[in-house]
C-alpha positions as CSV (number, residue, x, y, z in Angstrom):
1,M,-0.2,-0.4,0.0
2,R,2.2,2.3,0.8
3,K,4.7,1.8,-2.1
4,Y,1.6,2.3,-4.6
5,L,0.6,5.6,-2.6
6,L,4.3,6.7,-3.2
7,R,4.1,6.0,-6.9
8,T,1.3,8.3,-6.8
9,V,1.6,11.3,-5.1
10,G,5.3,10.3,-7.9
11,L,3.1,10.2,-10.7
12,M,1.5,13.8,-9.8
13,T,4.8,15.7,-8.8
14,L,5.5,14.4,-12.8
15,A,2.3,15.8,-13.7
16,L,2.1,19.2,-12.1
17,P,4.0,21.5,-14.7
18,M,2.3,19.8,-17.6
19,L,-1.1,21.0,-15.1
20,A,0.9,24.3,-14.8
21,Q,0.7,25.5,-18.3
22,D,-2.2,25.4,-19.2
23,L,-3.1,28.9,-20.5
24,P,-5.0,31.2,-18.8
25,R,-3.8,30.1,-15.5
26,P,-2.5,32.2,-12.8
27,A,0.7,34.7,-13.0
28,P,2.9,33.1,-9.9
29,E,5.0,35.8,-7.6
30,F,8.7,36.2,-9.5
31,V,11.4,37.7,-7.5
32,F,13.9,39.2,-10.4
33,H,17.3,40.4,-9.1
34,L,18.2,44.0,-10.4
35,L,21.9,45.6,-10.7
36,G,22.8,47.3,-7.6
37,N,21.7,44.8,-5.3
38,K,17.8,45.8,-5.9
39,S,15.0,43.4,-6.6
40,S,11.9,43.0,-8.1
41,L,8.9,41.5,-7.6
42,L,7.1,40.6,-11.4
43,S,3.4,40.8,-9.7
44,S,3.8,44.9,-9.2
45,Y,3.7,45.0,-13.3
46,R,-0.5,44.9,-12.2
47,G,-2.8,46.4,-14.0
48,K,-0.3,46.4,-17.2
49,L,-0.5,44.2,-20.2
50,V,3.9,42.5,-19.5
51,V,5.9,41.0,-22.1
52,F,7.8,38.7,-19.8
53,A,11.0,38.1,-21.4
54,C,12.8,34.8,-20.2
55,L,16.6,35.5,-22.2
56,S,20.6,33.5,-22.0
57,A,23.2,35.8,-21.5
58,T,25.5,33.6,-24.7
59,C,22.4,33.3,-26.9
60,G,22.6,35.4,-29.8
61,H,18.8,35.1,-30.3
62,C,18.0,36.6,-27.0
63,Q,20.9,38.9,-27.0
64,A,19.4,40.0,-31.0
65,F,16.1,39.8,-29.7
66,V,16.9,42.9,-27.3
67,P,16.8,46.1,-29.8
68,K,14.0,44.2,-30.6
69,L,11.8,44.4,-27.4
70,N,13.2,47.8,-26.6
71,A,11.5,48.4,-29.8
72,I,8.1,47.3,-28.5
73,Q,8.4,49.2,-25.4
74,K,8.3,52.4,-26.9
75,D,5.9,51.9,-29.1
76,Y,3.2,49.7,-26.6
77,A,4.2,51.7,-23.4
78,A,1.6,54.1,-23.4
79,K,-1.0,51.3,-24.3
80,G,-0.4,50.1,-21.2
81,V,3.0,48.0,-22.1
82,V,6.1,47.3,-20.0
83,V,8.6,44.4,-21.4
84,V,9.8,43.1,-18.2
85,G,13.4,40.5,-19.0
86,T,15.1,37.9,-16.9
87,L,18.5,35.7,-18.2
88,F,18.5,32.7,-16.2
89,N,22.0,30.8,-17.7
90,P,24.0,29.4,-15.1
91,D,26.1,32.0,-14.0
92,A,23.6,35.2,-14.8
93,E,24.6,36.6,-12.2
94,V,27.6,37.3,-13.3
95,T,26.7,38.0,-16.9
96,H,24.0,40.1,-15.8
97,P,25.8,43.6,-15.7
98,G,28.0,42.8,-18.3
99,F,25.0,41.8,-20.8
100,I,23.3,45.3,-19.4
101,Q,26.5,47.4,-20.3
102,Q,27.0,45.5,-24.3
103,F,23.0,45.6,-25.0
104,K,21.6,48.3,-23.5
105,P,17.9,47.4,-22.7
106,E,15.6,50.0,-22.2
107,F,13.3,47.9,-20.0
108,P,13.8,46.3,-16.6
109,L,16.4,42.6,-16.7
110,G,16.9,41.5,-14.3
111,W,18.9,37.5,-13.5
112,S,17.2,34.7,-11.9
113,T,18.4,30.6,-11.6
114,R,16.8,28.3,-14.0
115,E,14.8,26.4,-11.4
116,L,12.8,29.2,-10.6
117,V,12.4,30.5,-14.4
118,H,10.8,26.8,-15.4
119,A,8.7,26.4,-12.4
120,W,7.0,29.9,-13.1
121,L,7.1,28.6,-16.1
122,G,5.1,25.3,-15.4
123,F,8.1,23.2,-17.2
124,S,9.7,20.7,-14.8
125,V,14.0,21.2,-14.6
126,M,13.7,18.1,-17.4
127,K,12.3,20.1,-19.6
128,Q,15.1,21.1,-22.6
129,T,14.4,24.1,-22.9
130,Y,15.2,26.4,-25.4
131,V,15.4,30.6,-25.3
132,P,14.4,33.2,-26.0
133,I,11.0,32.7,-23.7
134,V,8.3,35.2,-23.6
135,A,5.0,34.7,-21.9
136,F,2.1,37.2,-22.0
137,I,0.4,38.6,-18.2
138,D,-2.8,40.2,-18.4
139,K,-3.8,43.4,-16.0
140,K,-4.9,41.2,-13.4
141,G,-2.1,39.1,-13.5
142,A,-3.3,36.1,-15.6
143,I,-0.4,34.0,-17.6
144,L,-1.8,34.0,-21.9
145,A,0.5,32.2,-23.6
146,Q,4.4,31.4,-23.1
147,Y,6.2,30.6,-26.0
148,T,9.8,28.9,-25.9
149,G,12.4,29.8,-28.4
150,A,11.7,26.5,-30.6
151,D,8.1,27.6,-31.4
152,A,8.0,28.9,-34.7
153,F,6.3,32.3,-32.7
154,M,10.0,32.7,-32.2
155,N,10.9,32.7,-36.2
156,E,10.1,36.4,-36.4
157,P,9.8,37.3,-32.6
158,G,9.4,41.2,-33.0
159,D,6.8,41.1,-35.3
160,S,5.2,38.5,-33.6
161,V,5.3,40.0,-29.7
162,R,4.0,43.0,-31.7
163,A,0.7,41.2,-33.5
164,K,0.2,39.3,-30.2
165,L,0.3,41.9,-28.3
166,D,-2.0,43.6,-31.3
167,S,-4.8,40.8,-30.7
168,L,-4.4,41.4,-26.3
169,L,-5.3,44.9,-27.1
170,G,-7.8,44.5,-29.1
171,P,-10.0,46.4,-32.6
172,A,-9.0,49.4,-30.8
173,A,-5.1,49.0,-30.9
174,G,-5.0,47.4,-34.8
175,A,-7.3,50.5,-36.0
176,K,-4.9,53.1,-34.4
177,K,-1.7,51.9,-36.2
178,A,-4.1,50.9,-39.6
179,A,-4.9,54.7,-39.2
180,A,-1.1,56.1,-37.9
181,K,0.0,53.5,-41.8
182,K,-2.3,56.1,-43.5
């Protein structure tokens, strides 16, 4: 009986990350570390539509994504959108200052651990993930969508993020964009 109970609990524990990927779902709290020994809570952006980027300092795709995220931050800020990011490579604490200096993100970019990022995303720590990873969190704190570097969404990440934001912001955002092009 005890073996059966332990096996059932073990299987349920393995299944939790799969269940956690159901969307939408409440965004768990997430703490990321900023320069100057400061920390920030992801929940402090509640009331905004959040683009949460999880990056690796040594990933060329992540490095190329930063200027696109800078432009998105600039173009969508007036619409209530904020871009926030975290580095989570194994030595993120060490590489964070140099990454900030070299790639100059114009949005809050901190660092965290792979384990904490995977837990927040609802992934098993055993899962191999491809970066960059991006999640969209609504104004009430629900994760609406998330994409890894292996998803087709990330083939053209700047365009895909803009299209997703336009769809989440509703028809008014698309109409304003079309009027601006005329």
